[in-house]
MIGUTI-201570 format. One record per residue (C-alpha): residue number from 1; residue in one letter; x, y, z. Coordinates in nm, 2 decimals. Layout:
BEGIN
<i = NUM&aa = A&x = X&y = Y&z = Z>
...
This chain:
BEGIN
<i = 1&aa = M&x = 0.00&y = -0.01&z = 0.01>
<i = 2&aa = D&x = 0.16&y = 0.33&z = -0.11>
<i = 3&aa = I&x = -0.10&y = 0.62&z = -0.06>
<i = 4&aa = N&x = -0.04&y = 0.97&z = -0.23>
<i = 5&aa = W&x = -0.32&y = 1.22&z = -0.17>
<i = 6&aa = Y&x = -0.18&y = 1.58&z = -0.20>
<i = 7&aa = P&x = -0.45&y = 1.80&z = -0.37>
<i = 8&aa = G&x = -0.34&y = 2.12&z = -0.50>
<i = 9&aa = H&x = -0.54&y = 2.33&z = -0.24>
<i = 10&aa = M&x = -0.33&y = 2.17&z = 0.02>
<i = 11&aa = A&x = 0.00&y = 2.28&z = -0.11>
<i = 12&aa = K&x = -0.18&y = 2.63&z = -0.17>
<i = 13&aa = T&x = -0.29&y = 2.63&z = 0.21>
<i = 14&aa = I&x = 0.07&y = 2.58&z = 0.32>
<i = 15&aa = R&x = 0.19&y = 2.88&z = 0.11>
<i = 16&aa = E&x = -0.08&y = 3.08&z = 0.25>
<i = 17&aa = M&x = -0.02&y = 2.98&z = 0.62>
<i = 18&aa = K&x = 0.35&y = 3.10&z = 0.59>
<i = 19&aa = S&x = 0.21&y = 3.45&z = 0.51>
<i = 20&aa = Y&x = -0.03&y = 3.44&z = 0.79>
<i = 21&aa = I&x = 0.20&y = 3.29&z = 1.07>
<i = 22&aa = Q&x = 0.34&y = 3.63&z = 1.17>
<i = 23&aa = Q&x = -0.03&y = 3.77&z = 1.26>
<i = 24&aa = V&x = -0.10&y = 3.48&z = 1.51>
<i = 25&aa = D&x = -0.01&y = 3.43&z = 1.88>
<i = 26&aa = I&x = -0.05&y = 3.08&z = 1.92>
<i = 27&aa = V&x = -0.06&y = 2.77&z = 1.70>
<i = 28&aa = V&x = -0.33&y = 2.52&z = 1.79>
<i = 29&aa = E&x = -0.24&y = 2.19&z = 1.63>
<i = 30&aa = I&x = -0.53&y = 1.94&z = 1.63>
<i = 31&aa = C&x = -0.43&y = 1.59&z = 1.59>
<i = 32&aa = D&x = -0.64&y = 1.24&z = 1.65>
<i = 33&aa = A&x = -0.61&y = 1.11&z = 2.00>
<i = 34&aa = R&x = -0.62&y = 0.77&z = 1.87>
<i = 35&aa = L&x = -0.30&y = 0.82&z = 1.64>
<i = 36&aa = P&x = -0.12&y = 1.13&z = 1.80>
<i = 37&aa = Q&x = 0.21&y = 1.09&z = 1.63>
<i = 38&aa = A&x = 0.11&y = 0.96&z = 1.28>
<i = 39&aa = S&x = -0.18&y = 1.25&z = 1.28>
<i = 40&aa = R&x = 0.08&y = 1.52&z = 1.31>
<i = 41&aa = N&x = 0.20&y = 1.69&z = 0.99>
<i = 42&aa = P&x = 0.59&y = 1.76&z = 0.99>
<i = 43&aa = E&x = 0.53&y = 2.04&z = 0.74>
<i = 44&aa = L&x = 0.34&y = 2.23&z = 1.02>
<i = 45&aa = A&x = 0.61&y = 2.16&z = 1.28>
<i = 46&aa = R&x = 0.84&y = 2.36&z = 1.03>
<i = 47&aa = L&x = 0.59&y = 2.62&z = 0.98>
<i = 48&aa = V&x = 0.52&y = 2.72&z = 1.34>
<i = 49&aa = G&x = 0.89&y = 2.82&z = 1.40>
<i = 50&aa = G&x = 0.92&y = 2.98&z = 1.75>
<i = 51&aa = R&x = 0.53&y = 3.04&z = 1.79>
<i = 52&aa = P&x = 0.39&y = 2.89&z = 2.13>
<i = 53&aa = L&x = 0.23&y = 2.56&z = 2.05>
<i = 54&aa = L&x = -0.08&y = 2.39&z = 2.18>
<i = 55&aa = L&x = -0.13&y = 2.04&z = 2.07>
<i = 56&aa = V&x = -0.49&y = 1.92&z = 2.11>
<i = 57&aa = L&x = -0.53&y = 1.53&z = 2.12>
<i = 58&aa = N&x = -0.90&y = 1.56&z = 1.97>
<i = 59&aa = K&x = -1.15&y = 1.26&z = 1.97>
<i = 60&aa = A&x = -1.02&y = 1.16&z = 2.28>
<i = 61&aa = D&x = -1.37&y = 1.02&z = 2.36>
<i = 62&aa = L&x = -1.29&y = 0.75&z = 2.11>
<i = 63&aa = A&x = -0.93&y = 0.67&z = 2.22>
<i = 64&aa = D&x = -0.82&y = 0.44&z = 2.51>
<i = 65&aa = P&x = -0.79&y = 0.68&z = 2.81>
<i = 66&aa = S&x = -0.51&y = 0.51&z = 2.96>
<i = 67&aa = V&x = -0.30&y = 0.52&z = 2.64>
<i = 68&aa = T&x = -0.40&y = 0.89&z = 2.59>
<i = 69&aa = D&x = -0.27&y = 0.98&z = 2.95>
<i = 70&aa = R&x = 0.08&y = 0.81&z = 2.83>
<i = 71&aa = W&x = 0.07&y = 1.01&z = 2.54>
<i = 72&aa = I&x = 0.01&y = 1.35&z = 2.74>
<i = 73&aa = Q&x = 0.31&y = 1.24&z = 2.96>
<i = 74&aa = W&x = 0.52&y = 1.16&z = 2.62>
<i = 75&aa = F&x = 0.45&y = 1.50&z = 2.49>
<i = 76&aa = R&x = 0.53&y = 1.67&z = 2.82>
<i = 77&aa = Q&x = 0.86&y = 1.52&z = 2.83>
<i = 78&aa = K&x = 0.93&y = 1.67&z = 2.48>
<i = 79&aa = K&x = 0.83&y = 2.01&z = 2.61>
<i = 80&aa = I&x = 0.49&y = 2.03&z = 2.43>
<i = 81&aa = I&x = 0.18&y = 2.14&z = 2.60>
<i = 82&aa = A&x = -0.08&y = 1.87&z = 2.50>
<i = 83&aa = M&x = -0.43&y = 1.84&z = 2.61>
<i = 84&aa = A&x = -0.69&y = 1.56&z = 2.55>
<i = 85&aa = M&x = -1.02&y = 1.69&z = 2.41>
<i = 86&aa = D&x = -1.37&y = 1.58&z = 2.32>
<i = 87&aa = S&x = -1.47&y = 1.90&z = 2.11>
<i = 88&aa = T&x = -1.84&y = 1.83&z = 2.19>
<i = 89&aa = A&x = -1.80&y = 1.84&z = 2.58>
<i = 90&aa = K&x = -1.87&y = 2.20&z = 2.70>
<i = 91&aa = G&x = -1.65&y = 2.16&z = 3.02>
<i = 92&aa = Q&x = -1.34&y = 2.04&z = 2.82>
<i = 93&aa = V&x = -1.39&y = 2.34&z = 2.57>
<i = 94&aa = K&x = -1.40&y = 2.60&z = 2.84>
<i = 95&aa = R&x = -1.08&y = 2.43&z = 2.98>
<i = 96&aa = L&x = -0.90&y = 2.45&z = 2.65>
<i = 97&aa = Q&x = -1.02&y = 2.82&z = 2.59>
<i = 98&aa = K&x = -0.88&y = 2.91&z = 2.92>
<i = 99&aa = Q&x = -0.54&y = 2.73&z = 2.83>
<i = 100&aa = M&x = -0.52&y = 2.94&z = 2.51>
<i = 101&aa = L&x = -0.58&y = 3.27&z = 2.71>
<i = 102&aa = D&x = -0.33&y = 3.18&z = 2.97>
<i = 103&aa = M&x = -0.05&y = 3.10&z = 2.72>
<i = 104&aa = N&x = -0.09&y = 3.45&z = 2.58>
<i = 105&aa = R&x = -0.15&y = 3.62&z = 2.91>
<i = 106&aa = E&x = 0.19&y = 3.76&z = 2.94>
<i = 107&aa = Q&x = 0.16&y = 3.94&z = 2.61>
<i = 108&aa = T&x = -0.18&y = 4.06&z = 2.70>
<i = 109&aa = E&x = -0.06&y = 4.20&z = 3.04>
<i = 110&aa = R&x = 0.24&y = 4.37&z = 2.87>
<i = 111&aa = A&x = 0.01&y = 4.57&z = 2.62>
<i = 112&aa = R&x = -0.24&y = 4.66&z = 2.91>
<i = 113&aa = A&x = 0.08&y = 4.80&z = 3.11>
<i = 114&aa = R&x = 0.17&y = 5.02&z = 2.80>
<i = 115&aa = G&x = -0.20&y = 5.15&z = 2.77>
<i = 116&aa = R&x = -0.25&y = 4.97&z = 2.44>
<i = 117&aa = L&x = -0.58&y = 4.85&z = 2.32>
<i = 118&aa = I&x = -0.62&y = 4.47&z = 2.42>
<i = 119&aa = R&x = -0.69&y = 4.28&z = 2.11>
<i = 120&aa = P&x = -0.83&y = 3.92&z = 2.08>
<i = 121&aa = T&x = -0.58&y = 3.63&z = 2.11>
<i = 122&aa = R&x = -0.51&y = 3.52&z = 1.75>
<i = 123&aa = L&x = -0.49&y = 3.14&z = 1.70>
<i = 124&aa = L&x = -0.40&y = 2.95&z = 1.38>
<i = 125&aa = V&x = -0.61&y = 2.63&z = 1.41>
<i = 126&aa = A&x = -0.43&y = 2.38&z = 1.19>
<i = 127&aa = G&x = -0.40&y = 1.98&z = 1.16>
<i = 128&aa = I&x = -0.45&y = 1.71&z = 0.90>
<i = 129&aa = P&x = -0.79&y = 1.63&z = 0.74>
<i = 130&aa = N&x = -1.08&y = 1.47&z = 0.96>
<i = 131&aa = T&x = -0.94&y = 1.56&z = 1.31>
<i = 132&aa = G&x = -1.21&y = 1.76&z = 1.40>
<i = 133&aa = K&x = -1.10&y = 2.11&z = 1.36>
<i = 134&aa = S&x = -1.42&y = 2.27&z = 1.24>
<i = 135&aa = T&x = -1.62&y = 2.09&z = 1.52>
<i = 136&aa = L&x = -1.39&y = 2.25&z = 1.77>
<i = 137&aa = I&x = -1.40&y = 2.58&z = 1.63>
<i = 138&aa = N&x = -1.78&y = 2.57&z = 1.63>
<i = 139&aa = S&x = -1.78&y = 2.48&z = 2.00>
<i = 140&aa = L&x = -1.54&y = 2.75&z = 2.08>
<i = 141&aa = C&x = -1.78&y = 3.00&z = 1.90>
<i = 142&aa = G&x = -2.08&y = 2.85&z = 2.05>
<i = 143&aa = K&x = -2.25&y = 2.84&z = 1.69>
<i = 144&aa = K&x = -2.19&y = 2.68&z = 1.37>
<i = 145&aa = M&x = -1.92&y = 2.89&z = 1.19>
<i = 146&aa = A&x = -1.72&y = 2.62&z = 1.01>
<i = 147&aa = K&x = -1.85&y = 2.36&z = 0.78>
<i = 148&aa = T&x = -1.83&y = 2.01&z = 0.93>
<i = 149&aa = A&x = -1.86&y = 1.68&z = 0.77>
<i = 150&aa = D&x = -1.76&y = 1.30&z = 0.83>
<i = 151&aa = Q&x = -1.49&y = 1.30&z = 0.56>
<i = 152&aa = P&x = -1.18&y = 1.48&z = 0.49>
<i = 153&aa = G&x = -1.12&y = 1.79&z = 0.27>
<i = 154&aa = V&x = -1.44&y = 1.98&z = 0.35>
<i = 155&aa = T&x = -1.28&y = 2.31&z = 0.45>
<i = 156&aa = R&x = -1.10&y = 2.46&z = 0.15>
<i = 157&aa = K&x = -0.96&y = 2.81&z = 0.23>
<i = 158&aa = I&x = -0.84&y = 3.01&z = 0.52>
<i = 159&aa = T&x = -1.07&y = 3.21&z = 0.72>
<i = 160&aa = W&x = -1.08&y = 3.44&z = 1.01>
<i = 161&aa = I&x = -1.34&y = 3.35&z = 1.28>
<i = 162&aa = R&x = -1.42&y = 3.54&z = 1.59>
<i = 163&aa = A&x = -1.49&y = 3.36&z = 1.90>
<i = 164&aa = G&x = -1.65&y = 3.60&z = 2.15>
<i = 165&aa = Q&x = -1.44&y = 3.89&z = 2.26>
<i = 166&aa = Q&x = -1.12&y = 3.72&z = 2.36>
<i = 167&aa = L&x = -1.04&y = 3.46&z = 2.06>
<i = 168&aa = E&x = -0.98&y = 3.52&z = 1.69>
<i = 169&aa = M&x = -0.92&y = 3.19&z = 1.51>
<i = 170&aa = L&x = -0.75&y = 3.15&z = 1.16>
<i = 171&aa = D&x = -0.96&y = 2.84&z = 1.04>
<i = 172&aa = S&x = -0.73&y = 2.64&z = 0.79>
<i = 173&aa = P&x = -0.81&y = 2.35&z = 0.55>
<i = 174&aa = G&x = -0.67&y = 1.99&z = 0.68>
<i = 175&aa = I&x = -0.35&y = 1.94&z = 0.53>
<i = 176&aa = L&x = -0.14&y = 1.64&z = 0.47>
<i = 177&aa = W&x = 0.21&y = 1.64&z = 0.33>
<i = 178&aa = P&x = 0.36&y = 1.49&z = 0.00>
<i = 179&aa = D&x = 0.54&y = 1.20&z = 0.17>
<i = 180&aa = L&x = 0.30&y = 1.03&z = 0.41>
<i = 181&aa = G&x = 0.58&y = 0.84&z = 0.59>
<i = 182&aa = S&x = 0.60&y = 0.48&z = 0.68>
<i = 183&aa = R&x = 0.36&y = 0.22&z = 0.55>
<i = 184&aa = R&x = 0.23&y = 0.19&z = 0.91>
<i = 185&aa = H&x = 0.16&y = 0.57&z = 0.93>
<i = 186&aa = Q&x = -0.02&y = 0.54&z = 0.59>
<i = 187&aa = L&x = -0.22&y = 0.25&z = 0.70>
<i = 188&aa = L&x = -0.32&y = 0.46&z = 1.05>
<i = 189&aa = L&x = -0.41&y = 0.77&z = 0.85>
<i = 190&aa = A&x = -0.63&y = 0.56&z = 0.61>
<i = 191&aa = A&x = -0.80&y = 0.38&z = 0.90>
<i = 192&aa = S&x = -0.90&y = 0.72&z = 1.07>
<i = 193&aa = G&x = -1.05&y = 0.87&z = 0.78>
<i = 194&aa = A&x = -0.77&y = 1.13&z = 0.71>
<i = 195&aa = I&x = -0.78&y = 1.01&z = 0.35>
<i = 196&aa = R&x = -1.06&y = 0.97&z = 0.13>
<i = 197&aa = D&x = -1.19&y = 0.62&z = 0.12>
<i = 198&aa = Q&x = -1.21&y = 0.63&z = -0.26>
<i = 199&aa = L&x = -0.82&y = 0.66&z = -0.27>
<i = 200&aa = I&x = -0.75&y = 0.36&z = -0.03>
<i = 201&aa = P&x = -0.77&y = -0.01&z = -0.07>
<i = 202&aa = T&x = -1.04&y = -0.05&z = 0.21>
<i = 203&aa = D&x = -1.03&y = -0.44&z = 0.22>
<i = 204&aa = Q&x = -0.65&y = -0.42&z = 0.28>
<i = 205&aa = V&x = -0.70&y = -0.13&z = 0.54>
<i = 206&aa = A&x = -0.96&y = -0.33&z = 0.72>
<i = 207&aa = A&x = -0.77&y = -0.67&z = 0.70>
<i = 208&aa = E&x = -0.45&y = -0.51&z = 0.87>
<i = 209&aa = M&x = -0.65&y = -0.31&z = 1.13>
<i = 210&aa = I&x = -0.84&y = -0.62&z = 1.23>
<i = 211&aa = S&x = -0.49&y = -0.81&z = 1.30>
<i = 212&aa = L&x = -0.35&y = -0.50&z = 1.47>
<i = 213&aa = L&x = -0.64&y = -0.44&z = 1.71>
<i = 214&aa = L&x = -0.67&y = -0.83&z = 1.77>
<i = 215&aa = E&x = -0.33&y = -0.79&z = 1.93>
<i = 216&aa = R&x = -0.40&y = -0.50&z = 2.15>
<i = 217&aa = Y&x = -0.79&y = -0.52&z = 2.22>
<i = 218&aa = P&x = -0.89&y = -0.88&z = 2.16>
<i = 219&aa = S&x = -1.19&y = -0.88&z = 2.38>
<i = 220&aa = D&x = -1.35&y = -0.56&z = 2.22>
<i = 221&aa = M&x = -1.29&y = -0.73&z = 1.88>
<i = 222&aa = Q&x = -1.42&y = -1.09&z = 1.96>
<i = 223&aa = T&x = -1.73&y = -0.94&z = 2.12>
<i = 224&aa = R&x = -1.80&y = -0.72&z = 1.81>
<i = 225&aa = Y&x = -1.72&y = -0.96&z = 1.55>
<i = 226&aa = Q&x = -1.74&y = -1.31&z = 1.70>
<i = 227&aa = L&x = -1.41&y = -1.42&z = 1.57>
<i = 228&aa = N&x = -1.32&y = -1.76&z = 1.66>
<i = 229&aa = A&x = -1.01&y = -1.88&z = 1.86>
<i = 230&aa = D&x = -0.84&y = -2.02&z = 1.56>
<i = 231&aa = V&x = -0.82&y = -1.67&z = 1.40>
<i = 232&aa = T&x = -0.78&y = -1.46&z = 1.70>
<i = 233&aa = S&x = -0.50&y = -1.64&z = 1.84>
<i = 234&aa = A&x = -0.30&y = -1.70&z = 1.53>
<i = 235&aa = A&x = 0.06&y = -1.54&z = 1.54>
<i = 236&aa = D&x = 0.09&y = -1.54&z = 1.19>
<i = 237&aa = Q&x = 0.07&y = -1.19&z = 1.04>
<i = 238&aa = T&x = 0.09&y = -1.28&z = 0.68>
<i = 239&aa = E&x = -0.16&y = -1.12&z = 0.41>
<i = 240&aa = A&x = -0.33&y = -1.49&z = 0.39>
<i = 241&aa = V&x = -0.40&y = -1.50&z = 0.77>
<i = 242&aa = Q&x = -0.52&y = -1.13&z = 0.76>
<i = 243&aa = Y&x = -0.76&y = -1.19&z = 0.51>
<i = 244&aa = A&x = -0.90&y = -1.50&z = 0.67>
<i = 245&aa = R&x = -0.99&y = -1.30&z = 0.98>
<i = 246&aa = L&x = -1.14&y = -1.03&z = 0.74>
<i = 247&aa = E&x = -1.34&y = -1.31&z = 0.56>
<i = 248&aa = Q&x = -1.47&y = -1.47&z = 0.89>
<i = 249&aa = A&x = -1.58&y = -1.13&z = 1.02>
<i = 250&aa = A&x = -1.76&y = -1.07&z = 0.70>
<i = 251&aa = R&x = -1.94&y = -1.39&z = 0.74>
<i = 252&aa = Q&x = -2.04&y = -1.32&z = 1.09>
<i = 253&aa = R&x = -2.18&y = -0.99&z = 0.99>
<i = 254&aa = G&x = -2.38&y = -1.15&z = 0.71>
<i = 255&aa = C&x = -2.21&y = -0.97&z = 0.42>
<i = 256&aa = L&x = -2.23&y = -1.22&z = 0.16>
<i = 257&aa = L&x = -2.25&y = -1.20&z = -0.22>
<i = 258&aa = P&x = -2.48&y = -1.42&z = -0.44>
<i = 259&aa = G&x = -2.35&y = -1.76&z = -0.43>
<i = 260&aa = G&x = -2.23&y = -1.74&z = -0.05>
<i = 261&aa = A&x = -1.88&y = -1.59&z = -0.09>
<i = 262&aa = A&x = -1.80&y = -1.33&z = 0.17>
<i = 263&aa = D&x = -1.86&y = -0.96&z = 0.04>
<i = 264&aa = L&x = -1.51&y = -0.83&z = 0.16>
<i = 265&aa = D&x = -1.55&y = -0.47&z = 0.04>
<i = 266&aa = R&x = -1.89&y = -0.41&z = 0.20>
<i = 267&aa = F&x = -1.78&y = -0.54&z = 0.53>
<i = 268&aa = A&x = -1.46&y = -0.34&z = 0.50>
<i = 269&aa = G&x = -1.68&y = -0.02&z = 0.46>
<i = 270&aa = L&x = -1.89&y = -0.15&z = 0.77>
<i = 271&aa = F&x = -1.57&y = -0.23&z = 0.97>
<i = 272&aa = L&x = -1.40&y = 0.12&z = 0.90>
<i = 273&aa = D&x = -1.73&y = 0.30&z = 1.00>
<i = 274&aa = D&x = -1.74&y = 0.10&z = 1.33>
<i = 275&aa = L&x = -1.35&y = 0.18&z = 1.38>
<i = 276&aa = R&x = -1.41&y = 0.57&z = 1.32>
<i = 277&aa = S&x = -1.73&y = 0.60&z = 1.53>
<i = 278&aa = G&x = -1.62&y = 0.41&z = 1.83>
<i = 279&aa = R&x = -1.86&y = 0.11&z = 1.81>
<i = 280&aa = I&x = -1.59&y = -0.14&z = 1.88>
<i = 281&aa = G&x = -1.47&y = 0.04&z = 2.19>
<i = 282&aa = R&x = -1.23&y = 0.30&z = 2.30>
<i = 283&aa = I&x = -0.91&y = 0.21&z = 2.13>
<i = 284&aa = S&x = -0.60&y = 0.38&z = 2.03>
<i = 285&aa = F&x = -0.42&y = 0.29&z = 1.71>
<i = 286&aa = E&x = -0.06&y = 0.37&z = 1.82>
<i = 287&aa = Q&x = 0.11&y = 0.39&z = 2.17>
<i = 288&aa = P&x = 0.41&y = 0.60&z = 2.29>
<i = 289&aa = L&x = 0.72&y = 0.43&z = 2.35>
<i = 290&aa = I&x = 0.78&y = 0.51&z = 2.70>
């Protein structure tokens, strides 16, 4: 699997963000709490420069909370301020807003001491596609200001959005990078929905993710898909074994073609929907090495 999805609007966004970066006080990077490392764009890290960075591990309500706690510690060791977030939870949104204002408080107090007009704290909200940036912006604003959809690539241009009297946010399209890294990173990005399903081999992604999650969350996977012991206990990770697991799960779900063969494409779509929506359980795709 070698995925290459870098639409022209993403390259354009990177160029525009470079011109805006001097206007913002804080860069708020949104990543997916289930894959906090794979869902960070290295291009953004180079763009930020010396600007204060707040890393939001969004969709934390779908991730394994114990693993998310370990990620927070891991980022803290890297001197990165990171917060777990469910962008639909009002209490967590208020806590995030306070953190943003606290990070810019010194600059605000300096302006007040000099008798200058206190302007809102300006934020660049950025990240890869389908990490929930628009949902978070709408929660901070208290109303729908940004388009949302359960697919990547909805936001297409950079826009200033005001959130009350204290925050101004620069909403940017989700941006990937030309080289999406290792095969494992590409797999996790595809599984999370960061890449359009039309561009990925969904059956292959589903087969590999089933095997990965059977290692880490066997109980959740067996409960959801009634996989037998012969399949779930297999140490073999060859493609043939992965597809055997996919086929068995498809049959258990009743995804069959005329004649009785397993409909792998149909089941792959159902599985990825289960995975992304949290129906399997609170699971994390990757774990920190600490």
